[in-house]
N, C-alpha and C positions, 0 to 999 in steps of 0.2 A: 257468066254462064249460069243459067238457072236450070236446075235438074230436080225432078221429083221421082220417087220410087213408089209404085203402086203395090200394095200388099194384097195378094190373092189368097183366098181360102176356098178350095173346091171349085175353082173357076170363077168365083165372084170376087169383085174388088171390094175389100173391106174399107180401106181409106187410103188416099194418097199421102205418103209421108215425105217430108223433106229429107234429103240426104243428110243434111247437117243434124237433124233430129235423130236419125238412125245412128249416125256415127257417135253422137253424144250418148245415146243409150248404151251402145256397145262400149264406149269408153268408160261409162260409169260401172257397167257390169264387170269388166275386166280390171278396171282401176281399183275397185274395192278388194279384188283378190290379189293385189300387189303386182299385176302385170302392166308395165308401162306401155301406153300406146301413143304414138306421135301422129297427129293428124295435120 
């Protein structure tokens, strides 16, 4: 299953992001703070 998330700013689409990319970003942000996230 292929899923993309579009990021909107004031009603305009900035760029479509892959869900995996977003999850990886979140994982890095919280992972560095010592909060384990299992995806």
